[in-house]
C-alpha positions in Angstrom: -68.8 34.8 94.0 -70.6 35.6 97.2 -69.2 37.5 100.1 -69.2 34.3 102.1 -67.2 32.5 99.4 -64.9 35.3 99.2 -64.3 35.2 103.1 -63.8 31.5 102.8 -61.3 32.0 99.9 -59.3 34.5 101.8 -59.3 32.3 105.0 -58.0 29.4 102.9 -55.3 31.7 101.3 -54.2 32.9 104.6 -54.1 29.2 105.9 -52.1 28.0 102.9 -49.7 31.0 103.4 -49.4 30.0 107.1 -48.7 26.3 106.3 -46.3 27.0 103.7 -44.4 29.4 106.2 -44.6 26.7 108.7 -43.2 24.0 106.1 -40.3 26.3 105.3 -39.5 26.8 109.2 -39.6 23.1 109.5 -37.3 22.5 106.6 -34.9 24.9 108.0 -35.0 23.1 111.5 -34.4 19.9 109.9 -31.4 21.2 107.9 -30.0 22.8 111.1 -30.6 19.8 113.2 -27.2 18.4 114.6 -26.0 15.3 113.1 -24.6 13.0 115.8 -23.8 9.3 115.7 -25.7 6.9 118.1 -24.7 6.7 121.6 -21.9 4.2 122.4 -22.8 0.9 124.0 -22.8 0.9 127.9 -20.0 -0.9 129.4 -20.2 -4.7 129.5 -21.2 -6.3 132.8 -19.1 -9.4 134.1 -20.3 -12.7 132.8 -19.3 -15.9 134.8 -20.0 -19.0 133.2 -21.3 -21.7 135.9 -18.9 -24.3 137.1 -18.9 -27.5 134.9 -17.6 -31.2 134.9 -17.2 -33.6 132.2 -16.9 -37.6 132.4 -17.3 -40.4 129.9 -19.0 -43.3 131.1 -17.6 -47.0 130.5 -19.7 -47.4 127.4 -18.5 -44.1 125.7 -21.3 -41.8 126.5 -19.8 -38.2 127.2 -21.5 -36.5 130.0 -21.1 -32.9 130.9 -22.8 -31.4 134.1 -23.1 -27.7 134.5 -24.4 -26.3 138.0 -27.0 -23.7 137.8 -29.0 -23.1 140.9 -30.7 -19.9 140.1 -34.1 -21.9 139.5 -35.1 -25.1 140.6 -35.0 -26.6 137.0 -33.0 -29.1 135.1 -32.4 -29.3 131.4 -31.4 -32.7 130.1 -30.2 -32.7 126.4 -28.8 -35.3 124.3 -27.2 -34.9 120.9 -26.4 -37.8 118.6 -23.9 -37.3 115.9 -26.0 -38.1 112.8 -28.4 -35.9 111.1 -29.9 -35.3 107.6 -26.3 -35.5 105.9 -26.3 -39.0 106.9 -29.6 -39.8 105.2 -29.3 -42.9 102.8 -29.1 -42.1 99.3 -32.7 -41.2 97.4 -34.2 -41.2 100.8 -33.6 -37.7 102.1 -35.6 -37.1 105.1 -34.8 -40.1 107.1 -33.1 -38.5 109.9 -35.9 -35.7 110.2 -38.6 -38.2 110.2 -36.8 -40.4 112.9 -36.4 -37.5 115.1 -40.1 -36.4 114.9 -41.1 -39.9 115.8 -38.7 -40.4 118.7 -41.5 -39.1 121.4 -44.3 -40.8 119.2 -44.2 -44.1 120.9 -41.6 -46.6 122.1 -41.6 -50.2 122.6 -43.3 -50.0 126.1 -45.2 -46.5 125.9 -47.5 -45.0 123.4 -47.4 -41.5 122.1 -50.3 -40.5 124.4 -48.6 -41.9 127.4 -45.3 -40.3 126.9 -47.3 -36.9 126.2 -49.3 -37.5 129.6 -46.1 -38.2 131.5 -44.3 -35.1 130.8 -47.6 -33.0 130.9 -48.2 -34.4 134.6 -44.7 -33.2 135.7 -45.0 -29.7 134.1 -42.1 -30.4 132.0 -41.3 -30.2 128.3 -40.1 -32.8 125.8 -38.8 -32.2 122.1 -36.6 -33.7 119.5 -35.3 -32.7 115.9 -32.5 -33.1 113.5 -30.2 -30.8 111.6 -27.6 -31.3 109.1 -25.1 -33.0 111.4 -26.9 -34.0 114.5 -30.2 -35.4 116.1 -31.1 -33.8 119.4 -33.5 -34.4 122.1 -34.5 -32.3 125.2 -36.2 -32.7 128.4 -36.9 -29.9 130.9 -38.3 -30.8 134.1 -38.4 -29.4 137.6 -35.8 -30.6 140.1 -38.0 -33.1 141.8 -38.6 -34.7 138.4 -35.0 -35.1 137.5 -35.0 -39.0 137.6 -38.2 -39.3 135.7 -37.0 -36.9 133.2 -33.7 -38.9 132.6 -36.0 -42.4 132.4 -38.0 -40.5 129.8 -35.1 -39.4 127.6 -33.5 -42.9 127.8 -36.7 -44.5 126.7 -37.2 -42.4 123.6 -33.5 -42.4 122.7 -33.0 -45.9 123.0 -36.5 -47.7 122.3 -38.5 -45.8 119.8 -41.1 -47.8 118.1 -41.3 -45.8 114.6 -45.0 -47.1 114.3 -46.3 -47.2 110.5 -49.4 -45.3 111.4 -47.4 -42.6 113.1 -44.7 -42.5 110.3 -47.8 -42.1 107.9 -49.0 -39.2 109.9 -45.8 -37.5 110.1 -45.1 -38.0 106.5 -48.4 -36.5 105.4 -47.6 -33.5 107.6 -44.2 -33.3 106.1 -45.7 -33.2 102.5 -48.3 -30.8 103.3 -45.5 -28.3 104.7 -43.5 -28.9 101.6 -46.4 -28.2 99.4 -47.1 -24.8 101.1 -43.4 -24.2 101.3 -42.8 -24.5 97.7 -45.3 -21.6 97.1 -43.2 -19.3 99.5 -40.5 -17.5 97.4 -38.5 -16.9 100.6 -38.2 -20.5 101.5 -37.8 -21.5 97.7 -34.8 -19.1 97.6 -33.2 -20.5 100.5 -33.5 -24.1 99.3 -32.3 -23.5 95.8 -29.3 -21.4 97.2 -28.2 -24.4 99.4 -28.4 -26.7 96.3 -26.6 -24.3 94.1 -23.9 -23.8 96.6 -23.2 -27.3 97.9 -24.6 -29.2 94.8 -25.2 -32.9 95.8 -23.4 -32.7 98.9 -25.9 -33.6 101.6 -25.8 -30.1 103.0 -27.4 -28.9 99.7 -30.6 -31.2 100.2 -33.4 -30.0 102.3 -33.2 -31.5 105.8 -36.9 -32.2 105.7 -36.7 -34.2 102.4 -38.3 -33.8 99.1 -41.7 -34.8 98.0 -40.2 -37.6 96.1 -37.8 -38.8 98.7 -40.5 -38.9 101.5 -42.6 -41.1 99.7 -40.0 -43.8 99.7 -39.1 -43.8 103.2 -40.3 -46.9 105.3 -40.3 -47.7 108.9 -37.3 -50.3 108.2 -35.5 -47.2 107.2 -36.0 -45.3 110.5 -35.1 -48.6 112.4 -31.8 -48.9 110.3 -30.9 -45.3 110.8 -31.4 -45.7 114.5 -29.5 -49.0 114.6 -26.5 -47.5 112.8 -26.1 -44.3 114.5 -27.8 -44.3 118.0 -25.2 -45.4 120.5 -23.6 -44.0 123.5 -20.3 -43.6 122.0 -21.6 -41.5 119.4 -23.7 -39.2 121.8 -23.2 -36.3 124.1 -25.4 -35.8 127.3 -25.6 -32.4 129.0 -27.2 -32.2 132.4 -27.7 -28.4 133.5 -29.6 -27.1 136.4 -30.4 -27.3 139.9 -28.3 -30.5 140.7 -25.2 -31.5 142.2 -22.5 -33.1 140.0 -22.7 -36.5 142.1 -26.6 -36.5 141.5 -26.2 -35.9 137.9 -23.4 -38.5 137.1 -25.3 -41.0 139.3 -28.5 -40.4 137.3 -26.8 -40.8 134.0 -25.1 -44.0 134.9 -28.3 -45.3 136.0 -30.4 -44.3 133.1 -27.9 -44.8 130.1 -25.1 -47.2 131.8 -26.7 -50.4 130.3 -26.7 -48.9 126.6 -24.2 -50.9 124.7 -21.5 -49.4 122.9 -21.2 -50.3 119.3 -18.9 -49.6 116.2 -20.0 -46.6 114.0 -19.4 -47.1 110.4 -17.9 -43.9 108.8 -20.2 -42.2 106.2 -18.8 -41.1 102.9 -20.1 -38.0 101.1 -19.0 -36.2 98.1 -16.9 -32.9 98.5 -19.0 -29.6 97.7 -17.9 -28.0 94.5 -15.4 -25.0 94.8 -17.4 -21.4 94.6 -18.4 -20.9 90.9 -20.2 -17.9 89.4 -23.5 -19.2 88.5 -27.2 -17.5 88.5 -30.5 -19.4 88.8 -33.8 -17.8 88.2 -37.0 -19.4 89.6 -39.5 -17.6 87.5 -42.8 -16.7 89.5 -44.7 -14.6 86.9 -47.3 -13.2 89.4 -44.7 -12.1 91.7 -44.2 -8.2 92.5 -41.2 -8.6 94.2 -37.9 -10.6 94.1 -36.1 -12.7 96.6 -32.5 -12.4 96.4 -29.7 -14.9 97.7 -26.0 -14.2 97.0 -23.0 -16.1 98.4 -20.6 -19.1 98.4 -18.9 -21.9 100.3 -16.9 -20.6 103.4 -15.3 -22.6 106.4 -16.5 -25.1 109.0 -17.3 -24.1 112.6 -14.0 -25.4 114.0 -11.8 -23.3 111.7 -9.4 -20.9 113.6 -10.6 -18.0 111.6 -14.2 -18.6 112.6 -14.6 -15.8 114.9 -12.9 -13.1 112.4 -15.3 -14.5 109.6 -18.3 -14.2 111.8 -17.5 -10.5 112.6 -16.5 -9.8 109.0 -20.2 -11.1 107.9 -21.7 -9.2 110.8 -20.1 -6.0 109.1 -21.4 -7.0 105.9 -25.0 -7.8 107.0 -25.4 -8.8 110.5 -26.5 -7.3 113.7 -24.4 -4.5 115.1 -23.3 -3.1 111.7 -24.9 -4.3 108.4 -23.6 -2.4 105.5 -26.3 -4.3 103.4 -29.2 -2.8 105.3 -27.6 0.8 105.5 -27.3 1.2 101.6 -30.2 -1.1 100.5 -32.8 0.4 103.0 -31.5 3.6 104.4 -29.7 5.1 101.6 -31.6 3.9 98.5 -35.0 2.7 99.9 -35.0 -0.6 98.0 -36.1 -2.9 100.8 -37.4 -3.3 104.3 -34.6 -5.5 105.3 -31.3 -6.9 104.1 -28.9 -9.4 106.0 -26.0 -11.6 105.7 -25.1 -14.8 107.7 -22.3 -17.4 108.0 -23.6 -21.0 108.3 -20.6 -22.9 109.7 -21.3 -26.6 109.9 -19.2 -29.8 110.6 -17.5 -30.3 107.3 -18.0 -26.9 105.8 -20.0 -23.8 105.8 -21.2 -20.8 103.5 -21.8 -17.2 103.5 -25.4 -15.9 102.4 -26.6 -12.3 101.9 -30.2 -12.0 101.3 -32.9 -9.2 100.7 -36.2 -8.9 98.8 -37.1 -5.9 96.6 -39.5 -4.8 94.2 -39.3 -6.4 90.8 -38.0 -3.3 88.9 -35.3 -2.8 91.4 -33.8 -6.3 91.3 -30.8 -5.4 89.2 -29.8 -2.4 91.4 -30.2 -4.5 94.5 -28.0 -7.1 93.3 -25.6 -4.8 92.0 -25.1 -3.3 95.6 -25.0 -6.8 97.3 -22.0 -7.7 94.8 -20.3 -4.4 95.5 -20.4 -4.9 99.3 -18.9 -8.3 98.9 -16.0 -6.6 96.9 -15.8 -3.7 99.3 -15.0 -5.8 102.4 -11.7 -6.9 100.2 -11.0 -3.5 98.7 -11.1 -1.2 101.9 -10.0 -1.7 105.5 -13.0 -1.7 107.8 -13.3 1.1 110.3 -12.6 0.9 113.8 -16.3 2.1 114.6 -17.9 -0.5 112.4 -15.8 -3.3 113.8 -16.4 -1.9 117.6 -20.4 -1.9 116.7 -20.4 -5.6 115.7 -18.1 -6.7 118.6 -20.3 -4.8 121.0 -23.3 -6.5 119.8 -21.8 -10.0 119.8 -20.4 -9.4 123.3 -23.4 -7.6 124.8 -26.0 -10.3 123.4 -23.7 -13.3 124.8 -25.1 -13.3 128.2 -28.7 -13.7 126.8 -27.5 -17.2 125.5 -26.5 -18.6 128.7 -29.5 -17.4 131.0 -31.4 -20.4 131.3 -30.3 -24.3 132.1 -31.7 -25.2 128.5 -29.7 -22.4 126.9 -26.8 -23.3 128.6 -27.1 -26.9 127.7 -27.3 -26.0 123.9 -24.2 -24.1 124.1 -22.3 -26.7 125.9 -23.4 -29.4 123.5 -22.6 -27.1 120.5 -19.1 -26.6 121.8 -18.6 -30.3 122.6 -19.9 -31.5 119.1 -17.7 -29.2 117.1 -14.8 -30.2 119.4 -14.1 -26.9 120.9 -12.9 -26.5 124.4 -15.7 -25.2 126.7 -13.1 -22.5 127.9 -14.2 -20.7 124.7 -17.4 -20.1 126.2 -15.6 -18.7 129.3 -13.5 -16.4 127.2 -15.9 -15.4 124.5 -16.1 -11.8 125.0 -12.3 -11.6 125.2 -12.0 -13.4 121.9 -14.4 -11.3 120.3 -12.8 -8.1 121.2 -9.5 -9.4 120.2 -10.3 -9.3 116.5 -8.7 -6.3 114.6 -9.6 -4.6 111.3 -6.5 -6.2 109.9 -7.9 -9.6 110.9 -11.2 -8.6 109.1 -9.4 -7.6 105.9 -7.2 -10.7 106.0 -10.1 -13.2 106.1 -12.2 -11.3 103.6 -9.4 -11.3 101.0 -8.9 -15.0 101.7 -12.3 -16.3 102.0 -14.5 -13.9 100.2 -15.1 -14.5 96.6 -16.9 -11.8 94.8 -15.9 -13.1 91.3 -17.4 -16.6 92.3 -20.9 -15.8 93.7 -23.7 -18.1 93.5 -26.9 -16.1 92.8 -30.6 -17.1 93.3 -33.3 -14.8 92.2 -36.9 -15.9 92.9 -39.5 -13.5 91.0 -40.9 -12.4 87.9 -38.0 -13.0 85.2 -39.5 -10.7 82.6 -38.6 -7.6 84.7 -35.0 -8.4 85.2 -33.5 -11.4 83.5 -32.6 -9.4 80.3 -30.5 -6.9 82.4 -28.2 -9.2 84.2 -25.3 -8.4 81.8 -25.3 -5.0 83.3 -24.0 -6.6 86.7 -21.6 -8.8 85.1 -23.7 -12.1 84.9 -23.5 -12.8 81.3 -25.3 -16.3 81.5 -28.1 -17.6 83.8 -30.4 -20.6 84.2 -34.2 -20.0 84.1 -36.7 -22.5 85.8 -40.3 -22.1 86.3 -41.5 -22.6 89.9 -43.9 -25.4 88.8 -41.1 -27.3 87.4 -38.5 -26.9 90.2 -36.9 -29.9 91.2 -34.1 -29.8 93.9 -32.8 -33.1 93.1 -32.2 -32.6 89.4 -28.8 -31.1 88.2 -30.5 -28.5 86.4 -33.3 -27.8 88.9 -36.0 -29.0 86.4 -38.3 -31.8 86.7 -37.6 -34.6 84.1 -39.3 -34.0 80.8 -39.3 -30.1 81.2 -37.0 -28.4 78.7 -35.1 -25.2 79.7 -37.7 -22.2 79.8 -37.2 -19.4 77.5 -36.8 -15.9 79.1 -40.3 -14.1 78.8 -40.5 -10.8 77.2 -40.5 -7.9 79.5 -43.9 -6.8 80.5 -45.0 -3.3 80.7 -45.4 -2.0 84.3 -48.3 0.4 84.9 -48.0 0.9 88.6 -45.7 3.9 89.8 -42.6 2.4 91.8 -44.0 4.1 94.8 -47.1 1.8 94.5 -45.2 -1.5 94.1 -45.0 -3.1 97.4 -41.5 -4.4 98.5 
């Protein structure tokens, strides 16, 4: 070894020694670093819901006006009490297509004319459909209020549902489904809804299926519109920089001649009671598994909704989130985990979700199932509950910042037949929930022994280990064979798939992306 090399070697040795000493010092500093909880939330500022007035026009149209003069803007929203759960049998997707075509041409104006009109006044126009409702929205400056009302009235009352526009929207929907059915996240959500609700309309995709979309005609859209679009089946919200007399006078002028009609009741099957069932959608090339776990819950109008919402927030929502803490922070199994409650008109559901690397699927599933049980076994701490309450109470002002956001809140309350005073007392009701309330609703409505489970991923890496989590039976469906309208989720003519043999993984766990 040369002198130079020896010098370099000595220098490297000294450097390594210094790095080692620094590392030890760093570890000591980390170990001695004080452990403190995050700071408490700042005191909530007072929130005053703007003044409002509700009237019903002679034709049955319910109109609510909310005065909000901070900006020279007016939001005009209409909600019709009919959505995808009102779709005709075998034609799932009618409500979604009808909503998409509302602003794509009326009996007197083309799609281009409608678009040019709203663009010329710097406004916004939109429409869509959910499970229970069809909604439209027009946002305009104050000096275009009358024009906005006329435009909304035209698309609501006189849609053309032209064949060429229908074909265009259908092709867009079909393309979206084709892409979506390759997305494990979307597939997991769709299969979970079908698994929980069975063939209740809530269990079928709002946008339809490839099979049902092919069967929908312009006549189907006209019939859907004829049956459900009526003033006595709608709610109109006008929020913004107008006076109450201006708003009610404008609503009467634009919608007063819309004739009332009888709305025939729609009969739908009851969703099945919660049942223990596991469906695996096999995607052999997947390196991670999408996981959904949950069951039926309660409708939005249920008196226990607030306590249930907070219980689910503690399980996996903003402000607390046990699932995130255990799955990510403590075990490093995922980048994100959450739980949510979907409360609809007739019923609702609880769903926990995450994704993890394939070989960690069983461990992650075990944690989720245990956290459902722990909410029943153990009384939640005051701190956990107060963190969830602070998030809900603190974020509420953001939901009523703009006229359009206020209109959405108001329509939501009226649709679910909730008093608008609940918006004024939201914070007080959130903070009134106690740990005893959380334990009561968890014991009454959580069903850890009757969970529906959906796993989308490479079945070879985890299917044979499900017994270890208490799921002795499961159903396996190849992604290419998936059919949401089939009882067993398989396209006709495709027999149940056999569970493939486990494959040998040559990657180290740290190299497998989550």
